C-alpha positions as CSV (number, residue, x, y, z in Angstrom):
1,M,-27.7,2.2,14.6
2,G,-26.5,-1.3,13.5
3,I,-26.0,-2.5,17.1
4,L,-29.6,-3.5,17.5
5,D,-29.4,-5.7,14.4
6,K,-26.2,-7.2,15.6
7,I,-27.7,-8.1,19.0
8,T,-30.8,-9.5,17.5
9,G,-28.8,-11.5,15.0
10,R,-26.6,-13.0,17.8
11,A,-29.7,-13.9,19.8
12,K,-31.3,-15.6,16.8
13,K,-28.0,-17.5,16.1
14,A,-27.9,-18.6,19.7
15,A,-31.5,-19.7,19.6
16,G,-30.8,-21.6,16.4
17,D,-27.9,-23.3,18.0
18,I,-30.0,-24.3,21.0
19,A,-32.9,-25.5,18.9
20,D,-30.6,-27.0,16.2
21,D,-32.4,-24.9,13.7
22,A,-30.2,-24.1,10.7
23,S,-32.6,-21.6,9.2
24,L,-32.7,-19.6,12.4
25,R,-28.9,-19.6,12.6
26,R,-28.8,-18.4,9.0
27,E,-31.3,-15.6,9.7
28,G,-29.2,-14.6,12.7
29,R,-26.0,-14.4,10.6
30,Q,-27.8,-12.3,8.0
31,E,-29.1,-9.9,10.6
32,E,-25.6,-9.5,12.1
33,R,-24.2,-8.8,8.6
34,K,-27.0,-6.2,8.1
35,G,-25.9,-4.5,11.3
36,E,-22.3,-4.5,10.3
37,A,-23.2,-3.0,6.9
38,K,-25.1,-0.2,8.6
39,D,-22.2,0.5,10.8
40,E,-19.8,0.6,7.8
41,L,-22.2,2.9,5.9
42,S,-22.4,5.3,8.9
43,N,-18.6,5.4,9.2
44,A,-18.3,6.1,5.5
45,Q,-20.8,8.9,5.7
46,E,-18.9,10.4,8.7
47,R,-15.6,10.3,6.8
48,A,-17.2,11.9,3.8
49,D,-18.7,14.7,5.9
50,A,-15.3,15.3,7.5
51,K,-13.7,15.6,4.1
52,A,-16.4,17.9,2.9
53,D,-15.7,20.1,5.9
54,E,-12.0,20.0,5.3
55,V,-12.5,21.1,1.6
56,A,-14.8,23.9,2.7
57,D,-12.2,25.1,5.2
58,L,-9.5,25.1,2.5
59,E,-11.7,27.0,0.1
60,R,-12.4,29.7,2.7
61,K,-8.7,30.0,3.5
62,T,-7.7,30.4,-0.2
63,S,-10.5,32.8,-1.1
């Protein structure tokens, strides 16, 4: 999910380094951070789903 943003961001950062373009480097860093945030969100959602399944299993066992 966020891997494409990370790759695009790194490419933009590298292009900014080569062209000595600070705005392109900055845009690349922002895109990388966006990809990392997407990954963190996905991981948090997976953990929440796992906890919800765990609670549902406990409720079934105690009913």
